[in-house]
C-alpha positions in Angstrom: 87.1 149.2 254.9 89.9 146.9 255.2 92.4 146.3 252.6 90.8 143.6 250.0 93.0 140.9 248.5 92.1 138.9 245.1 92.4 135.4 244.7 91.5 133.0 242.0 90.6 129.2 242.8 87.7 126.8 243.3 85.4 127.2 245.5 83.8 124.4 247.8 80.6 125.2 249.9 81.3 123.7 253.5 78.1 124.4 255.1 75.4 127.0 255.8 75.6 129.2 258.7 73.2 130.5 260.9 70.8 133.2 259.1 71.7 136.9 259.6 69.5 138.9 262.3 67.4 140.1 259.4 67.0 136.2 258.2 69.5 136.1 255.3 71.1 133.1 254.5 75.1 132.9 255.2 77.9 130.2 254.0 80.9 128.9 254.8 82.9 128.2 252.0 86.5 127.2 251.1 88.6 128.6 248.4 91.0 125.9 247.0 94.1 127.7 245.5 96.5 125.0 244.6 95.9 121.2 243.8 97.7 120.3 247.1 94.5 121.9 249.0 96.1 125.1 250.1 93.5 128.0 250.5 91.2 129.9 252.6 88.1 129.1 254.3 85.7 132.4 254.3 82.1 133.5 255.3 79.8 135.5 253.2 78.8 138.6 254.8 75.9 139.1 257.1 73.1 140.4 254.7 75.1 140.1 251.2 73.6 139.2 248.0 76.3 136.9 247.3 74.8 134.6 249.5 72.1 134.0 247.3 74.5 133.3 244.3 77.2 131.4 246.1 75.7 128.2 245.9 75.7 128.6 241.9 79.3 128.3 241.8 80.1 125.6 243.7 82.9 123.4 242.5 83.7 126.0 240.0 86.7 128.2 239.3 86.1 132.0 240.7 87.7 135.2 241.4 86.9 136.4 244.7 88.2 139.4 246.6 88.4 138.5 250.2 88.8 140.8 253.2 88.2 140.9 257.2 84.9 142.0 258.6 84.9 141.3 262.5 88.0 139.8 262.1 86.8 136.9 260.4 87.9 136.1 256.3 84.9 137.3 254.3 84.2 137.4 250.7 83.1 140.8 249.3 83.0 139.9 245.5 82.6 136.9 243.4 82.8 136.1 240.0 83.7 132.9 237.6 87.4 132.7 236.6 88.3 133.4 233.1 89.1 130.2 231.1 
């Protein structure tokens, strides 16, 4: 596994990707780290349970662990940030 980095920011779902080969959903999202709009565009990993919970966090402040998966930035963990 690659090195994972932890970030806290606002999650914005950009859209839905094609389903994985096994039929599970995938999403493209943006983690906004600053008020100026700096952040990362990320994907959910194929066949990850995070894809099913992701829509519950749209527009909320979250803490995520991000890492590379097949040379693309993916979400490895997701939880609501502490207030």
